N, C-alpha and C positions, 0 to 999 in steps of 0.2 A: 717473427723470431729468425735469428740468422741460419741455425740449424736446419729448419724447416725449409726455408728458401734455397740454401746450397743443395740440399738433399732432393728437392724439387726439379731444380733446373741444372744443377751441375754435377753431381754425384750420383752415381748408380744407385739403385736400391739395394743390389746385390752387394754392394759395400759399405753403404751407410743410409738405411732407410730413413724416411722423415719420422719426425716423434708423432705424427697424426696416423702415420701408417703401424708404428709400434702399438700405440694406444688401440687402434681397430684390432689388430691382431690379438691383442691382450683380451680384449672383451668379446670377441667372436670366436675364438679358437674354443671349440666344444668341451676339450679335456682339460681347461687350463684350470679350473676350480677343482678337480679331482686331484691333480698334481700338486697344485699349491695348498690345499687342505692336507695332503700327504706330508709335504716337506715342513708345514707348520707343525704339525703332529709330532714329528722326529725331532724338530728343533725346539719344543716347550717341553716334552717328556726329557731329553737329554740336557736340557738346560737346568730344569728342575732337579734332576739328580745330582748334577756338578754343585749347584748352589749347596744342597743339603750336603753332599760328601764333602766339598772344600770348605764349607764353613765349621763342621763338626771337626775334622781332621785339622783344619789349622789352629782351632781353639786347644784342641786336644795337644797338639805338637808345643804350643805356646807354654802350657802348663808343665812340661816335662824338660829337664835339659838332657836326659839320657836320650829321648825320642829325637831331640834336635840334633844331636851329634849322630845319631846312628841312622836317621833318615834323609838327612840334609844332602848327603853326596848323592843318593838314591834319588831323590826327588828332582836335585839339580841335572842329574843325567836325562832323565824323562823330561823335564822342562826343556832341555836344548835338542831334544829329539823331534823331527817332524811328526804330529800326530796323524797326519795322512798315510804314512808310512805302514801303520796300523791296521787300515782299513783292508786289505786283502787278508790279514790274518783272521780278522774278527769275522770275514765273510767265509772263510775255511771253517773257522770254529762254530759259528752259529748259523751258516747257510744263508741264502738270500732272502732274509726278512728284515724285520722290523729293530731285532735285537743287535745285528752288527751295523747300522746305521745309527742306533741310539748311543751304542759304544763309541763310535767315532765322534760325536757329537758331545759325549760326555767329556772325552778325554780332551777335547779343543776348548772347552769352557772350564774345566776343573783346575789345571794349574794357575791360570791368573787369579783365580778366587783364593786357591790354597794361598799362594804368595802373597799377596794384598792382604787376606785376613791375619797370617802370621806378622805382616809389616805393621797392620793397625794394632794386634795385641802387643808388640814391642814398644809401641810408640807412646804407652803410658809412663807418665813420669815417675819416677821411684818415689818422690815425694808425697804424691797422692796417695800411693798405695801404703806408705808408711805412716800415714795420717788415718787411712782406714782400719789399718791394724791397731793403731793407738785407741780407736773407736770401738776394738774389740768385734772389729768385722771379720767374718770368716771368710774362706777362701771363694764360697759361691756368691755372698754378697758382695765382694770386692769384683768378681766378674761381671755382676748384674750391673753395679752402680757405676764402676768406673772404666773397666777395660772394655767391656764391650761397647758401651757408648763413645769412647775414645776411638774405638777401631771402625765404628761407621763409616766414616769419610772415606776409609782405605777400603771397605768392603763395596761399597759403592762404585768406588773407581774400578775394583776389579770386575763387578757385575757389567760396567759400560764397557770393559774391555772383552769381556768374554760374549757380550751379546753378539758382536757382528762374527765373531768367528763360530759359534754355533751354525749359522748360516753356511759358512764355508766348510764346516765339517759334515752337514748334511749333504750338500751338492757333490763334495768328494766321494762321499760312501755312494751316492745315486749314479755317479759316473761310472763306478766298480759295479754295484749291482745290475743297474741298468734295465729298470722294468718298471719303475713308476717315480714320481717326483719331478722337481725343475730341473734336475740333474739329468733326467731320462729325457726333459723336452728338449733342452740342449744338445743332447747327442742326438737324437732324432732329426731335430732341423739341421744340424751340422749334414746328417748323412744326406738327406734330401735337399742340399743347399736351400734352408729357409732363413735367411738372414732376420727378415722381421720377427719370425717366431722366436728366433734366438734372443733377439732382444728384449721381446716380450717376457721370457723366461727371466733375463736378467732385471727386468723392472718388476717382476714378482719377488725375486730375492731382494730387491733393493727395500720393497714394501715391508718384507717381513723384519728386515735387520732394523729398518727405521722405527716401526711401531715397537719392537721389543727394547730398542736402545730408548725410545721416548719415552714407554712405560717405565722403565727404571729411573730415568731422570724425573719424571713426575712424582714417583714414591720419595725418591730422594729431597726433592722440593718440601713435599709434605711432612716427611719425617726431621729433616735436616736443614730446617729455614735458615739457621744461622751460618750455615757453610755458605750457602748463596750468599747472604750478607755481605759475609767475609772476603770473597771472591770478587764483589763487586767495588770494595772500598779501594 
């Protein structure tokens, strides 16, 4: 491997350690699993809350023209604001605990899910809704049989966008709180110039992000097989 060869013979380890050194540090650092599991916990809790909140609010707003007009400017403003800027506020409000980190992850994942859910709900053709109404379907039946299935590809796109953002949110919160998690490992490694440990923490973040993204993609393939076939055509 080119990276391994260059890092072994030409590039100092304190600049770019070899992959073998990074993997060794990843598996031998005693506290790695503790910090890894904490970041994973924060990511999953914040992500689940964002999924529930984003889907419910997206569906609710899509059903009310008044809510769309009233909330769209506010949501657009929050969407454009860097979510990491809220991390210090959450720590002041909730203290150096799990809640502040979970709220940062929630914000990072919430808005992509909300925007994609609303876009998916708007994607239903008016002709389908008119057809369902001609069959005497009520609003709940139209939502269940037409609008939600039509929005599912958009929702899964939002989930796949939000998945890596949750890891970013968790690490940003850990940078500020600075007492546990993979973000803490990075700060600790930089303080003591442990570059291989820094890369090992980044590898752990990559594993969490890829596993979460892969799980979402797997569920999408199982629930929406026609989407995969249409993309391959």
